[in-house]
N, C-alpha and C positions, 0 to 999 in steps of 0.2 A: 697260311690263311688264319690260322689259330692266333698266330702272333698280332696279325693285323687287327682282328677282332678285339684282342685283348687291349691292344693300344687304344683303339677308338673307344673302348668301354672306360679305360682309365681317362682319356681326355674328357669324355661326356662327364664322368664323375667330378673331375676337377672343375669343369665348367659350371657344373651344378653347385658345388660346394663354394665356388666364387660368390654366389649370391647370399651366402650366410652372413649374419651380421659380424661374426668373428673375423671372416675374411675381409669385409669391408673396413675393419679397423686396422689392417695392414697397410693400406695406402699411405704413401709417404707423408703427405701434408693434407689433412682434410681441409676442403675448400667450403666455407659455409656458403658462400655464393653459389657455387656449383650445386651444392645440395639444395639450395632454394629454386635454382633453375630446373632441376629434375622434378622437384615438387609441383612447380608450375606447369611443366610439360605433361605431367600425368594428369593434371586437373583441366588442361587447355580445352575449351569448348568449341573452338573454330580451328579449321585446318591451317588457315593463313597464320593465326597467332602461334599454333603449335610449331609450324616450320620456322617461324622467326625464333621461337625459344630454342629449338633444336640447333638452328644455325649458330646461335650464341654459345650453346653448349660445345658445338664443334669447335668453334674459335678457341674457347677456354681450354678444352682437351688438346688442341694443337700447340699450345704454349709449353715448350720444353723448359724454359728458364735459363737456357744456356745458348749464347751467340754461337759458339762452336757447334753445338747439336744442330741449331737451326741451319747452319751453312751446310753441314753434312747432309741434312735432309733435303735442302734446296738443290745440292749437287746430285743427290740420288734421283730427284725428280728429273733433272736435266739429263741424267744418264737414262733414264727410262724413256724420256722423249727422244733421245738419240738411239733408241733401241739397244741398250747396253745393259741388259738386267744384271749381268754379273757384276758389273761395277755398281750398280744401285744396291745390290745386296751388300757388297763389301762396305760401301758408305754407311748403309744402315746398320750393319753389324757394329760398325765404330761408334755410331750415335747411341745404339742400345748399350754398348759397353760404358760410355760416358754417363748416361742416364738410364740405368736399368729399371728405375721406378716409373718412368714416363710410359704410360700405356700406349700412347698414339705411336711412338716409335716402333713398337712391337706389332701395332695394328698395320702401319704403313708396310712393314716388312712382310706380313701375312698376305697383304694384297698382292705384293710382287710375286711371292710364292704361288699364290692362287692363280695369277695370270700365266706363270710358268708350268701350271698343272702340277705342282709339287704339293699335293694335298696333305701329306703327312706333316711336313714342316709349317705349312700354313695353319693346320689344326693346332699345333704345338704353340705357335705364336698368338693364335686367338685365345687359347686357354690362358696364357699369360697375361693378355689384356684383361680378360675377364678376373683374373686373380687380382690384378692391380686396380681395375675400375669396374666392379660388378654391375654397374648400370649402362655399360657400353653396349647399347641396343644394336649398333652396327656390327660389332664383333659377334654378338649373338646371331644376328642374321647370317653372317658369313659362315660361322661355325654350324648353324642349321643347314644352310645350303650344302656344305660339305657332307653333313651327315645324310642329308636327303640323297645326294648324288652317290653315296655308298650304300644306299638301301636301308639306311637307319631311320625308317619314316617316322616312328614314335619319338626318337630322340630329337629330331629335326622339329617335330611339332611342338615339343616341350620348349625348345629353345625360342621358337617363334612366338609362343604364348608368353614367354618372360619378357620378350622384346616388346610385345604388344602392352603388357602391363606397365612398362617403363614409358612407352610413347603410345598411348592408345589411338591416336588418329594418324599414326604412320602407315601410309598406303601399302609399303612393301610387306610389313608383317601381317596386315589384314588380308592382302592377296594370298601370301604364302599360306596362311592358316586355311583360307577358304578353298584353295587348291588341295591341300592335303586332308581336309576334314573328311571327305568320302573314304579316303584310304585307312583312316585311323578310327572312324566310327565303329564302335563295338569292340575295339581293342582296349585292353587294360593299360590305361596310361598311368 
């Protein structure tokens, strides 16, 4: 049990550190357009406008820059549809090996691990996503959900707050914060 708590603490520390400016500079190729989109997302005034910006960000993040990696991810999605998660993980492993700096590859594999209830491996991949793209609000939400499921309410709340700061009109982060607020009120955050 102590090892598990230590691992979860290290994962949270890594995820929190991913938001630092020094870590943001480690991204393989800064994308000024993506930076601009995240700025617009934070300032969006209407939910429909924010969703449109978020969808554009999602499309940008989904670009691996490699036809081979795109094919592997497409086949992994096919394997998932055919209820073959082992093959999907193998294909995603290969995609990550070819493009280790592509955050969305790690995020996709984390989703598969989460679906298989392999929370430890899902957490490790989500931490890597946040190291590569510290503004990946969906990875923050996923990591927060795992922390919440494991009873780490303050850590989950902090991650949901970070996601909300990036995408203030995101229904999921706002709902998660509202749900956890009574549990964390009065706790030292």
